[in-house]
C-alpha positions, 0 to 999 in steps of 0.5 A: 500500500505504501509503494502504491501511495508513493507512486500516486504522489510521484505521478501527481507531482510529475503531472503538476509539472507536465508544462514547465512554469514560465519565468515569473520575474525578470530575474528568472527570465535573465537566468533562462536567457543566459542558459539558453545562450550558453546552450546555443553557443555549445551547439554552434561550436559543435557544428563549427568543429565539424566544419573544421574537421571537413576542411582538415580532411580536404587539406590532408587529401589534397596534399596527399594526392599532390604528393602522390601524383608529382613525386613519380612519373609512374603516377597517372594524372587521373589521381589529380582528377580523382582528387578534384572529385574528392574535394567536390564531395567534401565541399558539399558535405561542408556546405551542408554542415555550414547551413546548420552552423549558420542557423545556430550562429544567427540565433546566438548573434540575435541575442548578443546584438539585441540584448547584450550589446545594448546592455553593455553599450547603454543604447536601445535594442536594434530590433524590439521584436527580436524575442518574437523572431527568436521564438518563431525560429525555435518553433519552426527552424529554417535554414538561413542559407541555400545549399548553393549559397553555402557552397559559394561561401565555403569556396570563397573561404577555403576550397577555391584555393585547394581547387586552384592548386589541384588545377595547377598540378594537373596542368603541370602533370599533363604538360611535363613529359618528365612527369609522364611515364613515357620515358621522354627526356624533354621538360615541357610538351612541344605542342598542344597535341602532345598535351591533349594526348597526355590528358587522355584518360583510358579510352576517353580522348584528351580533349574531352577530359580537358573540356570537362575540367574547363567546364568544372573550373568555370563553375568553380570560378562562377560560384566563387566570384558571384556576388551574394546577398548578405542576409541575416548575420552577414549584414552586421559586421565583417567577422564571420566564417 
């Protein structure tokens, strides 16, 4: 009987707090806001760490492929083409992670910009409806960036330089007979036809490979250099990733 009574009391206690009470005073609200701010920073830092890991994988993979391809003439230039595809895969993965990071970063900056900044500077809030905006975002979370915009941003920060290094290494590989496994003694290709022949990949003619690489890097250049609208946090200050 005593155990049944204790179970009933515990059920009544739990049911009484089925809906957590809302903050009743300004002190309670500030406490909730401080804890929430710390939680969002932790989530933001977690996704930032994932982004850094992907960048590290990309740098390591690019360095390994460059070393493997240029260290010996027995290494085929297709290694560098494979490296470009691997970089593209890592770029898409990082762009996806960046979209999640951007959601939490925008929430953190919304609080900092509209609560902590006025608190320390003594000025008024930038947006009086910031709490409603934050509440709406928590009810229905949405990405702030499209995948295309995230890809462009990661290209602008890191990946465009890695793709450029791979391109230069590939051009050096197909235009330097000494880096080809043909036993040719001269340093550079003597004609455009020789470069095209060196660019062949199995049964695929060299001119097709060159055209595909050119089209791929045209897209890289467009995605890296296209002007982007800076919504959300990027419209406030220049310190961002």
